[in-house]
Structure formats: structure tokens, C-alpha cells
PyMOL Python script that loads the backbone (N, CA, C, O; Angstrom):
from pymol import cmd

cmd.read_pdbstr("""\
ATOM      1  N   UNK A   1     -63.374  20.545  74.686  1.00  0.00           N
ATOM      2  CA  UNK A   1     -61.514  20.792  74.468  1.00  0.00           C
ATOM      3  C   UNK A   1     -61.156  20.781  72.717  1.00  0.00           C
ATOM      4  O   UNK A   1     -61.959  20.249  71.950  1.00  0.00           O
ATOM      5  N   UNK A   2     -59.915  21.402  72.220  1.00  0.00           N
ATOM      6  CA  UNK A   2     -59.853  20.983  71.168  1.00  0.00           C
ATOM      7  C   UNK A   2     -58.222  21.038  71.221  1.00  0.00           C
ATOM      8  O   UNK A   2     -57.745  21.977  71.857  1.00  0.00           O
ATOM      9  N   UNK A   3     -57.339  20.126  70.617  1.00  0.00           N
ATOM     10  CA  UNK A   3     -56.025  20.110  70.616  1.00  0.00           C
ATOM     11  C   UNK A   3     -55.128  20.209  69.287  1.00  0.00           C
ATOM     12  O   UNK A   3     -55.543  19.357  68.502  1.00  0.00           O
ATOM     13  N   UNK A   4     -54.130  20.877  68.779  1.00  0.00           N
ATOM     14  CA  UNK A   4     -53.392  20.414  68.136  1.00  0.00           C
ATOM     15  C   UNK A   4     -52.545  19.016  68.062  1.00  0.00           C
ATOM     16  O   UNK A   4     -52.232  18.549  66.967  1.00  0.00           O
ATOM     17  N   UNK A   5     -52.286  18.547  68.961  1.00  0.00           N
ATOM     18  CA  UNK A   5     -51.812  16.981  69.302  1.00  0.00           C
ATOM     19  C   UNK A   5     -52.814  16.340  68.718  1.00  0.00           C
ATOM     20  O   UNK A   5     -54.034  16.444  68.845  1.00  0.00           O
ATOM     21  N   UNK A   6     -51.952  15.473  67.875  1.00  0.00           N
ATOM     22  CA  UNK A   6     -53.043  14.207  67.019  1.00  0.00           C
ATOM     23  C   UNK A   6     -52.693  13.107  67.843  1.00  0.00           C
ATOM     24  O   UNK A   6     -53.741  12.463  67.882  1.00  0.00           O
ATOM     25  N   UNK A   7     -51.924  12.556  68.467  1.00  0.00           N
ATOM     26  CA  UNK A   7     -51.818  11.731  69.410  1.00  0.00           C
ATOM     27  C   UNK A   7     -52.162  11.652  70.849  1.00  0.00           C
ATOM     28  O   UNK A   7     -51.334  11.863  71.735  1.00  0.00           O
ATOM     29  N   UNK A   8     -53.665  11.279  71.108  1.00  0.00           N
ATOM     30  CA  UNK A   8     -54.190  11.051  72.081  1.00  0.00           C
ATOM     31  C   UNK A   8     -54.576   9.820  72.158  1.00  0.00           C
ATOM     32  O   UNK A   8     -54.937   9.121  71.211  1.00  0.00           O
ATOM     33  N   UNK A   9     -54.489   9.398  73.727  1.00  0.00           N
ATOM     34  CA  UNK A   9     -54.512   8.043  73.794  1.00  0.00           C
ATOM     35  C   UNK A   9     -55.243   7.693  75.115  1.00  0.00           C
ATOM     36  O   UNK A   9     -54.544   7.437  76.095  1.00  0.00           O
ATOM     37  N   UNK A  10     -56.614   7.659  75.223  1.00  0.00           N
ATOM     38  CA  UNK A  10     -57.643   7.447  76.003  1.00  0.00           C
ATOM     39  C   UNK A  10     -57.648   6.222  76.857  1.00  0.00           C
ATOM     40  O   UNK A  10     -57.541   5.193  76.189  1.00  0.00           O
ATOM     41  N   UNK A  11     -57.738   6.052  78.085  1.00  0.00           N
ATOM     42  CA  UNK A  11     -57.828   4.855  79.070  1.00  0.00           C
ATOM     43  C   UNK A  11     -58.255   5.363  80.679  1.00  0.00           C
ATOM     44  O   UNK A  11     -58.758   6.434  81.016  1.00  0.00           O
ATOM     45  N   UNK A  12     -57.881   4.243  81.491  1.00  0.00           N
ATOM     46  CA  UNK A  12     -58.247   4.470  82.705  1.00  0.00           C
ATOM     47  C   UNK A  12     -56.723   4.723  83.356  1.00  0.00           C
ATOM     48  O   UNK A  12     -55.648   4.335  82.897  1.00  0.00           O
ATOM     49  N   UNK A  13     -57.001   5.576  84.695  1.00  0.00           N
ATOM     50  CA  UNK A  13     -55.668   5.813  85.295  1.00  0.00           C
ATOM     51  C   UNK A  13     -55.418   4.703  86.525  1.00  0.00           C
ATOM     52  O   UNK A  13     -55.992   4.920  87.592  1.00  0.00           O
ATOM     53  N   UNK A  14     -54.732   3.743  86.417  1.00  0.00           N
ATOM     54  CA  UNK A  14     -54.357   2.236  87.113  1.00  0.00           C
ATOM     55  C   UNK A  14     -53.210   3.003  88.170  1.00  0.00           C
ATOM     56  O   UNK A  14     -53.041   2.230  89.114  1.00  0.00           O
ATOM     57  N   UNK A  15     -52.397   4.202  88.338  1.00  0.00           N
ATOM     58  CA  UNK A  15     -51.584   4.394  89.606  1.00  0.00           C
ATOM     59  C   UNK A  15     -51.183   6.011  89.433  1.00  0.00           C
ATOM     60  O   UNK A  15     -50.800   6.630  88.440  1.00  0.00           O
ATOM     61  N   UNK A  16     -51.431   6.439  90.820  1.00  0.00           N
ATOM     62  CA  UNK A  16     -50.761   7.772  90.525  1.00  0.00           C
ATOM     63  C   UNK A  16     -49.500   7.414  91.872  1.00  0.00           C
ATOM     64  O   UNK A  16     -49.626   6.786  92.923  1.00  0.00           O
ATOM     65  N   UNK A  17     -48.601   7.954  91.412  1.00  0.00           N
ATOM     66  CA  UNK A  17     -47.142   8.055  92.535  1.00  0.00           C
ATOM     67  C   UNK A  17     -46.561   9.481  92.830  1.00  0.00           C
ATOM     68  O   UNK A  17     -45.596   9.865  92.169  1.00  0.00           O
ATOM     69  N   UNK A  18     -47.013  10.138  93.627  1.00  0.00           N
ATOM     70  CA  UNK A  18     -46.497  11.372  94.068  1.00  0.00           C
ATOM     71  C   UNK A  18     -44.934  11.178  94.810  1.00  0.00           C
ATOM     72  O   UNK A  18     -44.452  10.347  95.580  1.00  0.00           O
ATOM     73  N   UNK A  19     -44.414  12.469  94.103  1.00  0.00           N
ATOM     74  CA  UNK A  19     -43.202  12.723  94.592  1.00  0.00           C
ATOM     75  C   UNK A  19     -43.098  13.961  95.360  1.00  0.00           C
ATOM     76  O   UNK A  19     -44.106  14.602  95.659  1.00  0.00           O
ATOM     77  N   UNK A  20     -41.704  14.391  95.753  1.00  0.00           N
ATOM     78  CA  UNK A  20     -41.703  16.122  96.601  1.00  0.00           C
ATOM     79  C   UNK A  20     -42.577  16.889  95.542  1.00  0.00           C
ATOM     80  O   UNK A  20     -43.659  17.352  95.904  1.00  0.00           O
ATOM     81  N   UNK A  21     -42.126  17.045  94.191  1.00  0.00           N
ATOM     82  CA  UNK A  21     -42.565  17.838  93.211  1.00  0.00           C
ATOM     83  C   UNK A  21     -43.488  17.483  92.154  1.00  0.00           C
ATOM     84  O   UNK A  21     -44.387  18.198  91.711  1.00  0.00           O
ATOM     85  N   UNK A  22     -43.124  16.098  91.727  1.00  0.00           N
ATOM     86  CA  UNK A  22     -43.753  15.418  90.438  1.00  0.00           C
ATOM     87  C   UNK A  22     -44.344  14.304  90.925  1.00  0.00           C
ATOM     88  O   UNK A  22     -43.988  13.676  91.922  1.00  0.00           O
ATOM     89  N   UNK A  23     -45.437  14.020  90.062  1.00  0.00           N
ATOM     90  CA  UNK A  23     -46.095  12.515  90.220  1.00  0.00           C
ATOM     91  C   UNK A  23     -46.420  11.777  88.870  1.00  0.00           C
ATOM     92  O   UNK A  23     -46.774  12.260  87.794  1.00  0.00           O
ATOM     93  N   UNK A  24     -46.271  10.897  89.113  1.00  0.00           N
ATOM     94  CA  UNK A  24     -46.409  10.073  87.757  1.00  0.00           C
ATOM     95  C   UNK A  24     -47.924   8.918  87.914  1.00  0.00           C
ATOM     96  O   UNK A  24     -48.414   8.074  88.665  1.00  0.00           O
ATOM     97  N   UNK A  25     -48.146   9.595  86.674  1.00  0.00           N
ATOM     98  CA  UNK A  25     -49.631   8.737  86.091  1.00  0.00           C
ATOM     99  C   UNK A  25     -49.614   7.672  85.846  1.00  0.00           C
ATOM    100  O   UNK A  25     -48.416   7.605  85.571  1.00  0.00           O
ATOM    101  N   UNK A  26     -50.049   6.484  85.671  1.00  0.00           N
ATOM    102  CA  UNK A  26     -50.089   5.879  84.762  1.00  0.00           C
ATOM    103  C   UNK A  26     -51.819   5.604  84.250  1.00  0.00           C
ATOM    104  O   UNK A  26     -52.872   5.597  84.887  1.00  0.00           O
ATOM    105  N   UNK A  27     -51.486   5.394  82.792  1.00  0.00           N
ATOM    106  CA  UNK A  27     -52.596   5.384  82.185  1.00  0.00           C
ATOM    107  C   UNK A  27     -52.852   4.296  81.359  1.00  0.00           C
ATOM    108  O   UNK A  27     -52.220   4.176  80.310  1.00  0.00           O
ATOM    109  N   UNK A  28     -53.995   3.203  81.810  1.00  0.00           N
ATOM    110  CA  UNK A  28     -53.643   2.030  80.814  1.00  0.00           C
ATOM    111  C   UNK A  28     -54.924   2.155  79.519  1.00  0.00           C
ATOM    112  O   UNK A  28     -56.141   2.321  79.436  1.00  0.00           O
ATOM    113  N   UNK A  29     -53.719   1.950  78.622  1.00  0.00           N
ATOM    114  CA  UNK A  29     -54.495   2.260  77.295  1.00  0.00           C
ATOM    115  C   UNK A  29     -54.664   0.694  76.604  1.00  0.00           C
ATOM    116  O   UNK A  29     -53.607   0.175  76.245  1.00  0.00           O
ATOM    117  N   UNK A  30     -55.695   0.058  76.435  1.00  0.00           N
ATOM    118  CA  UNK A  30     -55.641  -1.276  76.264  1.00  0.00           C
ATOM    119  C   UNK A  30     -55.518  -2.038  77.158  1.00  0.00           C
ATOM    120  O   UNK A  30     -55.521  -1.606  78.311  1.00  0.00           O
ATOM    121  N   UNK A  31     -55.324  -3.846  76.811  1.00  0.00           N
ATOM    122  CA  UNK A  31     -55.208  -4.732  77.722  1.00  0.00           C
ATOM    123  C   UNK A  31     -53.692  -5.070  78.711  1.00  0.00           C
ATOM    124  O   UNK A  31     -53.450  -5.506  79.837  1.00  0.00           O
ATOM    125  N   UNK A  32     -52.942  -4.597  77.576  1.00  0.00           N
ATOM    126  CA  UNK A  32     -51.530  -4.591  78.343  1.00  0.00           C
ATOM    127  C   UNK A  32     -50.533  -3.537  78.176  1.00  0.00           C
ATOM    128  O   UNK A  32     -49.322  -3.740  78.257  1.00  0.00           O
ATOM    129  N   UNK A  33     -51.084  -2.388  77.935  1.00  0.00           N
ATOM    130  CA  UNK A  33     -50.510  -1.336  77.107  1.00  0.00           C
ATOM    131  C   UNK A  33     -50.513  -0.072  78.577  1.00  0.00           C
ATOM    132  O   UNK A  33     -51.548   0.395  79.052  1.00  0.00           O
ATOM    133  N   UNK A  34     -49.155   0.248  79.039  1.00  0.00           N
ATOM    134  CA  UNK A  34     -49.367   1.527  80.266  1.00  0.00           C
ATOM    135  C   UNK A  34     -48.418   2.427  79.437  1.00  0.00           C
ATOM    136  O   UNK A  34     -47.381   2.237  78.801  1.00  0.00           O
ATOM    137  N   UNK A  35     -49.438   3.787  79.790  1.00  0.00           N
ATOM    138  CA  UNK A  35     -48.585   4.928  79.331  1.00  0.00           C
ATOM    139  C   UNK A  35     -48.385   5.827  80.647  1.00  0.00           C
ATOM    140  O   UNK A  35     -49.332   6.005  81.412  1.00  0.00           O
ATOM    141  N   UNK A  36     -47.298   6.308  80.850  1.00  0.00           N
ATOM    142  CA  UNK A  36     -46.718   6.715  82.228  1.00  0.00           C
ATOM    143  C   UNK A  36     -46.375   8.262  81.724  1.00  0.00           C
ATOM    144  O   UNK A  36     -45.516   8.579  80.901  1.00  0.00           O
ATOM    145  N   UNK A  37     -47.430   9.281  82.562  1.00  0.00           N
ATOM    146  CA  UNK A  37     -46.775  10.403  82.258  1.00  0.00           C
ATOM    147  C   UNK A  37     -46.149  11.450  83.480  1.00  0.00           C
ATOM    148  O   UNK A  37     -46.967  11.636  84.380  1.00  0.00           O
ATOM    149  N   UNK A  38     -45.233  11.945  83.605  1.00  0.00           N
ATOM    150  CA  UNK A  38     -44.677  12.701  84.675  1.00  0.00           C
ATOM    151  C   UNK A  38     -45.193  14.373  84.736  1.00  0.00           C
ATOM    152  O   UNK A  38     -44.717  15.138  83.897  1.00  0.00           O
ATOM    153  N   UNK A  39     -45.955  14.779  85.527  1.00  0.00           N
ATOM    154  CA  UNK A  39     -46.711  15.957  85.687  1.00  0.00           C
ATOM    155  C   UNK A  39     -46.517  16.625  87.135  1.00  0.00           C
ATOM    156  O   UNK A  39     -46.125  15.899  88.049  1.00  0.00           O
ATOM    157  N   UNK A  40     -46.729  17.729  87.330  1.00  0.00           N
ATOM    158  CA  UNK A  40     -46.846  18.250  88.651  1.00  0.00           C
ATOM    159  C   UNK A  40     -47.820  17.530  89.858  1.00  0.00           C
ATOM    160  O   UNK A  40     -48.696  16.733  89.520  1.00  0.00           O
ATOM    161  N   UNK A  41     -47.668  17.765  90.829  1.00  0.00           N
ATOM    162  CA  UNK A  41     -48.727  17.384  91.789  1.00  0.00           C
ATOM    163  C   UNK A  41     -49.992  18.050  92.171  1.00  0.00           C
ATOM    164  O   UNK A  41     -51.009  17.540  92.643  1.00  0.00           O
ATOM    165  N   UNK A  42     -49.645  19.746  91.769  1.00  0.00           N
ATOM    166  CA  UNK A  42     -50.073  20.621  91.600  1.00  0.00           C
ATOM    167  C   UNK A  42     -51.382  20.351  90.097  1.00  0.00           C
ATOM    168  O   UNK A  42     -52.563  20.695  90.160  1.00  0.00           O
ATOM    169  N   UNK A  43     -50.771  19.728  88.987  1.00  0.00           N
ATOM    170  CA  UNK A  43     -51.510  19.175  88.139  1.00  0.00           C
ATOM    171  C   UNK A  43     -52.420  18.200  88.681  1.00  0.00           C
ATOM    172  O   UNK A  43     -53.632  18.417  88.675  1.00  0.00           O
ATOM    173  N   UNK A  44     -52.000  17.300  89.078  1.00  0.00           N
ATOM    174  CA  UNK A  44     -52.920  15.972  89.897  1.00  0.00           C
ATOM    175  C   UNK A  44     -53.864  16.846  90.328  1.00  0.00           C
ATOM    176  O   UNK A  44     -54.902  16.850  89.668  1.00  0.00           O
ATOM    177  N   UNK A  45     -53.810  17.425  91.050  1.00  0.00           N
ATOM    178  CA  UNK A  45     -55.005  18.243  92.181  1.00  0.00           C
ATOM    179  C   UNK A  45     -56.180  19.146  91.292  1.00  0.00           C
ATOM    180  O   UNK A  45     -57.395  19.342  91.260  1.00  0.00           O
ATOM    181  N   UNK A  46     -54.931  19.540  90.611  1.00  0.00           N
ATOM    182  CA  UNK A  46     -56.481  20.772  89.657  1.00  0.00           C
ATOM    183  C   UNK A  46     -57.124  20.094  88.894  1.00  0.00           C
ATOM    184  O   UNK A  46     -58.183  20.487  88.405  1.00  0.00           O
ATOM    185  N   UNK A  47     -56.457  18.642  88.589  1.00  0.00           N
ATOM    186  CA  UNK A  47     -57.469  17.680  87.415  1.00  0.00           C
ATOM    187  C   UNK A  47     -58.339  16.697  87.849  1.00  0.00           C
ATOM    188  O   UNK A  47     -59.096  15.905  87.288  1.00  0.00           O
ATOM    189  N   UNK A  48     -57.862  17.094  89.652  1.00  0.00           N
ATOM    190  CA  UNK A  48     -58.776  15.976  90.075  1.00  0.00           C
ATOM    191  C   UNK A  48     -58.481  14.744  89.459  1.00  0.00           C
ATOM    192  O   UNK A  48     -59.371  14.098  88.904  1.00  0.00           O
ATOM    193  N   UNK A  49     -57.419  14.395  89.501  1.00  0.00           N
ATOM    194  CA  UNK A  49     -56.818  12.492  89.372  1.00  0.00           C
ATOM    195  C   UNK A  49     -57.471  11.621  90.398  1.00  0.00           C
ATOM    196  O   UNK A  49     -57.570  11.820  91.609  1.00  0.00           O
ATOM    197  N   UNK A  50     -57.963  10.458  89.564  1.00  0.00           N
ATOM    198  CA  UNK A  50     -57.731   9.578  90.889  1.00  0.00           C
ATOM    199  C   UNK A  50     -57.765   8.156  90.177  1.00  0.00           C
ATOM    200  O   UNK A  50     -57.884   8.058  88.956  1.00  0.00           O
ATOM    201  N   UNK A  51     -57.653   7.078  91.014  1.00  0.00           N
ATOM    202  CA  UNK A  51     -57.132   5.687  90.387  1.00  0.00           C
ATOM    203  C   UNK A  51     -58.763   5.387  89.948  1.00  0.00           C
ATOM    204  O   UNK A  51     -59.726   5.539  90.699  1.00  0.00           O
ATOM    205  N   UNK A  52     -58.812   4.886  88.429  1.00  0.00           N
ATOM    206  CA  UNK A  52     -60.070   4.559  88.053  1.00  0.00           C
ATOM    207  C   UNK A  52     -60.695   5.355  87.091  1.00  0.00           C
ATOM    208  O   UNK A  52     -61.379   4.930  86.160  1.00  0.00           O
ATOM    209  N   UNK A  53     -60.406   6.681  87.376  1.00  0.00           N
ATOM    210  CA  UNK A  53     -61.069   7.846  86.422  1.00  0.00           C
ATOM    211  C   UNK A  53     -60.408   7.544  85.179  1.00  0.00           C
ATOM    212  O   UNK A  53     -59.286   7.058  85.037  1.00  0.00           O
ATOM    213  N   UNK A  54     -61.362   7.941  84.164  1.00  0.00           N
ATOM    214  CA  UNK A  54     -61.147   7.521  82.758  1.00  0.00           C
ATOM    215  C   UNK A  54     -59.772   9.405  82.800  1.00  0.00           C
ATOM    216  O   UNK A  54     -59.625  10.378  83.540  1.00  0.00           O
ATOM    217  N   UNK A  55     -59.140   8.862  81.477  1.00  0.00           N
ATOM    218  CA  UNK A  55     -57.877   9.955  81.385  1.00  0.00           C
ATOM    219  C   UNK A  55     -57.440   9.737  80.024  1.00  0.00           C
ATOM    220  O   UNK A  55     -57.380   8.598  79.563  1.00  0.00           O
ATOM    221  N   UNK A  56     -57.015  11.147  79.106  1.00  0.00           N
ATOM    222  CA  UNK A  56     -56.237  10.917  78.257  1.00  0.00           C
ATOM    223  C   UNK A  56     -54.531  11.398  78.196  1.00  0.00           C
ATOM    224  O   UNK A  56     -54.107  12.397  78.777  1.00  0.00           O
ATOM    225  N   UNK A  57     -53.852  10.652  77.535  1.00  0.00           N
ATOM    226  CA  UNK A  57     -52.174  10.550  77.250  1.00  0.00           C
ATOM    227  C   UNK A  57     -52.253  11.556  76.174  1.00  0.00           C
ATOM    228  O   UNK A  57     -52.566  11.062  75.090  1.00  0.00           O
ATOM    229  N   UNK A  58     -52.090  12.615  76.172  1.00  0.00           N
ATOM    230  CA  UNK A  58     -51.829  13.736  75.267  1.00  0.00           C
ATOM    231  C   UNK A  58     -50.257  13.897  74.628  1.00  0.00           C
ATOM    232  O   UNK A  58     -49.450  14.596  75.240  1.00  0.00           O
ATOM    233  N   UNK A  59     -49.969  13.393  73.695  1.00  0.00           N
ATOM    234  CA  UNK A  59     -48.672  13.083  73.319  1.00  0.00           C
ATOM    235  C   UNK A  59     -48.287  13.685  72.348  1.00  0.00           C
ATOM    236  O   UNK A  59     -48.686  13.297  71.250  1.00  0.00           O
ATOM    237  N   UNK A  60     -47.105  15.185  72.456  1.00  0.00           N
ATOM    238  CA  UNK A  60     -46.872  16.151  71.470  1.00  0.00           C
ATOM    239  C   UNK A  60     -45.278  16.525  71.385  1.00  0.00           C
ATOM    240  O   UNK A  60     -44.763  17.498  71.937  1.00  0.00           O
ATOM    241  N   UNK A  61     -44.660  15.631  70.647  1.00  0.00           N
ATOM    242  CA  UNK A  61     -43.452  15.547  70.309  1.00  0.00           C
ATOM    243  C   UNK A  61     -42.586  15.877  69.204  1.00  0.00           C
ATOM    244  O   UNK A  61     -43.165  15.611  68.151  1.00  0.00           O
ATOM    245  N   UNK A  62     -41.400  16.363  69.015  1.00  0.00           N
ATOM    246  CA  UNK A  62     -41.201  16.401  67.608  1.00  0.00           C
ATOM    247  C   UNK A  62     -40.341  15.552  67.012  1.00  0.00           C
ATOM    248  O   UNK A  62     -39.970  15.503  65.839  1.00  0.00           O
ATOM    249  N   UNK A  63     -39.872  14.424  68.595  1.00  0.00           N
ATOM    250  CA  UNK A  63     -38.905  13.745  67.852  1.00  0.00           C
ATOM    251  C   UNK A  63     -39.310  12.573  68.892  1.00  0.00           C
ATOM    252  O   UNK A  63     -39.811  12.800  69.993  1.00  0.00           O
ATOM    253  N   UNK A  64     -39.000  11.199  68.345  1.00  0.00           N
ATOM    254  CA  UNK A  64     -39.162   9.677  69.265  1.00  0.00           C
ATOM    255  C   UNK A  64     -37.674   9.265  68.707  1.00  0.00           C
ATOM    256  O   UNK A  64     -37.143   9.410  67.606  1.00  0.00           O
ATOM    257  N   UNK A  65     -37.119   8.538  70.264  1.00  0.00           N
ATOM    258  CA  UNK A  65     -35.478   7.947  69.835  1.00  0.00           C
ATOM    259  C   UNK A  65     -36.121   6.521  70.396  1.00  0.00           C
ATOM    260  O   UNK A  65     -37.021   6.357  71.220  1.00  0.00           O
ATOM    261  N   UNK A  66     -35.346   5.560  69.664  1.00  0.00           N
ATOM    262  CA  UNK A  66     -35.351   4.187  70.112  1.00  0.00           C
ATOM    263  C   UNK A  66     -33.864   3.786  70.501  1.00  0.00           C
ATOM    264  O   UNK A  66     -33.057   4.040  69.606  1.00  0.00           O
ATOM    265  N   UNK A  67     -33.554   3.453  71.170  1.00  0.00           N
ATOM    266  CA  UNK A  67     -32.081   2.875  71.836  1.00  0.00           C
ATOM    267  C   UNK A  67     -32.494   1.246  72.099  1.00  0.00           C
ATOM    268  O   UNK A  67     -33.598   0.872  72.496  1.00  0.00           O
ATOM    269  N   UNK A  68     -31.170   0.242  71.735  1.00  0.00           N
ATOM    270  CA  UNK A  68     -31.019  -0.831  71.960  1.00  0.00           C
ATOM    271  C   UNK A  68     -29.392  -0.796  72.253  1.00  0.00           C
ATOM    272  O   UNK A  68     -28.495  -0.060  71.841  1.00  0.00           O
ATOM    273  N   UNK A  69     -29.424  -2.035  73.241  1.00  0.00           N
ATOM    274  CA  UNK A  69     -27.676  -2.570  73.831  1.00  0.00           C
ATOM    275  C   UNK A  69     -27.411  -3.480  72.914  1.00  0.00           C
ATOM    276  O   UNK A  69     -26.340  -4.087  72.937  1.00  0.00           O
TER     277      UNK A  69
END
""", "prot")
cmd.dss("prot")
cmd.show_as("cartoon", "prot")
cmd.util.cbc("prot")
cmd.orient("prot")
């Protein structure tokens, strides 16, 4: 698979929480870093995602915002 996105973080799935239509998939990237992706429940099934499986978080965004109180 070839992608135009340059931000690809590979790791292990540590949690999958399904909601009514959307699932939150947590991928552990390194010892203490976890990336959470919100994808459809259908995508979880189609990709055959399960805890312990290796997966990649592909990040493609034009802006990243930072906020503080």
C-alpha cells in the first residue's frame, strides 16, 4: 500500500470501544504514547481489528491546533 500521508505511526492495538456507529481504537505507539482514532464500526469489522494486532495510525491534516487554559 502506498500513501501520500507522511505521518504514519505504527504500534499495537490496546483497546477498541464501539459505540452506536463509531468506534474508538487506541494504538500504543511506544512505551507511554497512545493514539486514539475514531472510525466507523464497519471499518473495525472490515479491517478485522482486534486487541494485540499491529496497526498504523495514518495522520493527514492541514492544521494541528494547540490550546491551553
